[in-house]
C-alpha positions as CSV (number, residue, x, y, z in Angstrom):
1,M,0.0,0.0,0.0
2,Y,2.7,2.5,1.0
3,W,4.7,1.7,-2.1
4,D,1.6,2.4,-4.2
5,M,1.5,5.8,-2.4
6,Y,5.1,6.3,-3.5
7,L,4.3,5.6,-7.1
8,A,1.4,8.0,-7.0
9,N,3.8,10.7,-5.8
10,V,6.6,9.9,-8.2
11,K,5.8,13.0,-10.3
12,I,6.7,15.1,-7.3
13,S,10.1,13.6,-7.1
14,R,10.7,14.2,-10.8
15,A,9.9,17.8,-10.3
16,F,13.1,18.1,-8.3
17,L,15.4,16.2,-10.6
18,Y,18.3,18.3,-11.8
19,K,21.8,18.0,-13.1
20,G,24.9,19.2,-11.3
21,D,28.0,20.8,-12.8
22,K,29.6,17.5,-13.6
23,G,26.4,15.9,-14.9
24,E,25.6,14.1,-11.7
25,V,21.8,13.6,-11.2
26,E,20.5,14.4,-7.7
27,L,17.0,13.4,-6.6
28,V,15.2,15.6,-4.1
29,T,11.9,14.2,-2.8
30,G,9.4,16.3,-1.0
31,F,7.0,13.5,-0.3
32,I,9.4,11.6,2.0
33,D,8.4,14.0,4.7
34,F,4.8,13.0,4.2
35,F,5.7,9.4,5.1
36,Y,7.8,10.5,8.2
37,N,4.9,12.5,9.5
38,K,2.0,10.1,8.6
39,I,3.6,6.7,9.1
40,N,5.0,5.9,12.5
41,N,6.7,2.7,11.4
42,K,10.5,2.6,11.0
43,K,10.5,-0.6,9.0
44,I,8.3,1.0,6.3
45,H,10.6,4.1,6.3
46,L,13.6,1.8,5.5
47,I,11.7,0.0,2.8
48,I,10.8,3.3,1.1
49,Y,14.4,4.5,1.5
50,F,16.0,1.4,-0.2
51,K,13.4,1.5,-3.0
52,L,14.4,5.1,-3.6
53,L,18.1,4.2,-3.5
54,S,17.5,1.4,-6.1
55,I,15.8,3.8,-8.5
56,F,18.5,6.4,-8.0
57,T,21.2,3.9,-8.8
58,L,19.4,2.7,-12.0
59,E,18.9,6.3,-13.1
60,N,22.7,7.0,-12.6
61,K,24.0,3.7,-14.0
62,A,26.0,5.4,-16.7
63,L,27.6,7.8,-14.3
64,I,28.5,5.0,-11.9
65,Q,30.0,2.8,-14.7
66,N,32.0,5.8,-16.0
67,T,33.3,6.5,-12.5
68,M,34.3,2.8,-12.0
69,K,36.5,3.1,-15.1
70,T,38.8,5.4,-13.2
71,K,40.6,3.2,-10.7
72,V,41.5,4.9,-7.5
73,D,44.8,3.2,-7.1
74,S,47.5,4.1,-4.6
75,I,48.9,6.9,-6.9
76,N,45.4,8.4,-7.4
77,Q,44.9,8.2,-3.6
78,K,48.1,10.3,-3.1
79,I,47.0,12.8,-5.7
80,L,43.6,13.2,-4.1
81,H,45.1,13.5,-0.6
82,I,47.6,16.2,-1.7
83,L,45.0,18.2,-3.7
84,Q,42.6,18.2,-0.8
85,K,45.4,19.6,1.4
86,N,46.6,22.1,-1.2
87,A,44.6,22.6,-4.4
88,R,47.1,25.2,-5.6
89,I,50.0,22.9,-5.8
90,S,51.6,22.9,-9.3
91,V,51.4,19.7,-11.4
92,T,55.2,19.7,-11.6
93,E,55.5,19.6,-7.8
94,L,52.7,17.1,-7.5
95,A,54.4,14.8,-10.0
96,K,57.5,14.8,-7.9
97,Y,55.5,13.7,-4.8
98,V,53.9,10.8,-6.6
99,G,56.9,9.8,-8.8
100,L,55.3,10.2,-12.2
101,T,55.9,12.5,-15.2
102,V,53.9,15.8,-15.4
103,P,51.8,14.6,-18.4
104,A,50.9,11.4,-16.6
105,V,49.8,13.3,-13.5
106,S,47.9,15.8,-15.7
107,E,46.0,12.9,-17.4
108,R,45.2,11.3,-14.0
109,I,43.8,14.6,-12.7
110,K,41.7,15.1,-15.8
111,K,40.2,11.7,-15.5
112,L,39.4,12.3,-11.9
113,E,37.7,15.5,-12.8
114,D,35.8,14.0,-15.8
115,T,34.4,11.2,-13.7
116,G,33.3,13.6,-11.0
117,I,35.6,12.3,-8.3
118,I,37.2,15.7,-8.2
119,Q,34.2,18.0,-8.2
120,G,35.9,21.4,-8.0
121,Y,38.5,23.6,-6.3
122,Q,37.7,26.4,-3.8
123,A,39.3,28.7,-1.3
124,Q,38.8,28.3,2.4
125,I,38.4,31.7,4.2
126,S,38.1,32.8,7.8
127,Y,34.5,33.9,8.5
128,Q,35.7,35.9,11.5
129,L,38.1,38.0,9.3
130,V,35.3,38.9,6.8
131,G,32.9,40.3,9.4
132,Y,31.1,37.4,11.1
133,Q,31.5,36.8,14.9
134,F,30.3,33.2,15.3
135,K,29.0,30.1,13.5
136,A,26.0,28.0,14.5
137,L,24.3,24.7,13.5
138,I,20.6,25.0,13.3
139,T,18.2,22.0,12.9
140,L,14.8,22.5,11.3
141,K,11.8,20.2,11.7
142,V,9.7,21.4,8.7
143,F,6.0,21.9,9.0
144,M,3.8,19.7,6.8
145,G,3.6,21.3,3.3
146,R,6.4,23.7,4.0
147,L,9.4,21.6,2.7
148,I,9.2,22.6,-0.9
149,P,8.8,26.3,-0.2
150,F,11.8,26.1,2.1
151,L,13.9,24.3,-0.5
152,E,13.0,27.0,-3.0
153,K,13.9,29.8,-0.5
154,V,17.0,28.4,1.2
155,T,19.5,29.5,-1.5
156,E,18.5,33.2,-0.9
157,Y,19.8,33.1,2.7
158,K,23.4,34.4,2.3
159,E,24.2,33.4,6.0
160,I,23.9,29.7,5.2
161,I,27.2,28.1,4.1
162,N,25.9,24.5,4.2
163,C,22.4,23.0,4.1
164,Y,21.9,19.2,4.6
165,R,18.7,17.3,4.2
166,V,18.8,14.4,6.8
167,T,16.8,11.5,8.2
168,G,15.3,11.6,11.6
169,N,12.9,14.0,13.4
170,E,14.6,17.1,12.0
171,N,14.5,17.4,8.2
172,I,17.2,20.0,7.7
173,I,20.6,20.8,9.3
174,L,22.0,24.3,8.5
175,E,25.5,25.6,9.0
176,V,25.2,29.3,9.4
177,V,27.5,32.3,10.1
178,F,26.3,35.4,12.0
179,R,27.5,39.0,12.6
180,N,26.0,39.2,16.1
181,Q,23.1,38.0,18.3
182,K,20.6,40.3,16.6
183,H,21.6,38.8,13.3
184,L,20.9,35.3,14.7
185,E,17.5,36.4,16.2
186,D,16.4,37.9,12.8
187,F,17.5,34.8,11.0
188,I,15.5,32.5,13.4
189,D,12.4,34.7,13.0
190,R,12.5,34.1,9.2
191,L,13.2,30.4,9.7
192,I,10.4,29.6,12.1
193,T,7.8,30.3,9.4
194,F,8.9,26.9,7.9
195,G,9.2,24.8,11.0
196,E,10.6,24.2,14.5
197,T,14.2,25.2,15.1
198,K,17.0,24.3,17.5
199,T,20.2,26.3,17.5
200,Y,23.7,25.1,18.5
201,I,26.5,27.7,18.8
202,V,29.9,26.3,17.5
203,L,32.6,26.9,20.1
204,S,35.5,25.4,18.2
205,N,36.3,23.0,15.4
206,K,38.2,19.8,16.3
207,V,38.2,18.3,12.8
208,E,37.7,20.6,9.8
209,N,37.8,19.8,6.1
210,A,39.7,16.6,6.7
211,P,40.8,14.8,3.4
212,I,38.5,12.1,2.3
213,Q,40.4,8.8,2.0
214,A,39.4,7.0,-1.2
215,L,38.5,3.3,-0.8
């Protein structure tokens, strides 16, 4: 019965199907919140989740197969580790670290980029030195019918540096920077029109932007 309800709502999920910069397809489903609010059964939640995962995998079969062609061997692992530590390193210097020629390293990096393993390069800045006093993590338990409006609105909030959609009682986790307490208060006032919030002020970072170890 519940899977039939999913199929009836599949058009909603397709409305949030889009392509990323590297061609990855991401599926955002507004109706999952309907199940979490209406169905108090964790087993059913898991069944729906794995059904979605199966569909997502099939729809991305070409991307997955293309990625598998680029073997993340020990040399590629070194390249990825170094680039995550210092993306501005020259190819010449990187080649010395991994013991290959410059053309060979350039070709490996290009393949890692083309398959989407390397998704981009960016600068890391100090939010304190550009005018913000503190960072906070805010969870949002979205009201029924307010998820889609929130997803449409969230990119307009310049304070948000990361937004995660998660499982559990809260639908959303936000990583946000603020100039002062008044800024935080004003932001919460805007956010509570979409759901219930909980705010956690970040005191310090014990692990930050650690390199991802390829498997």
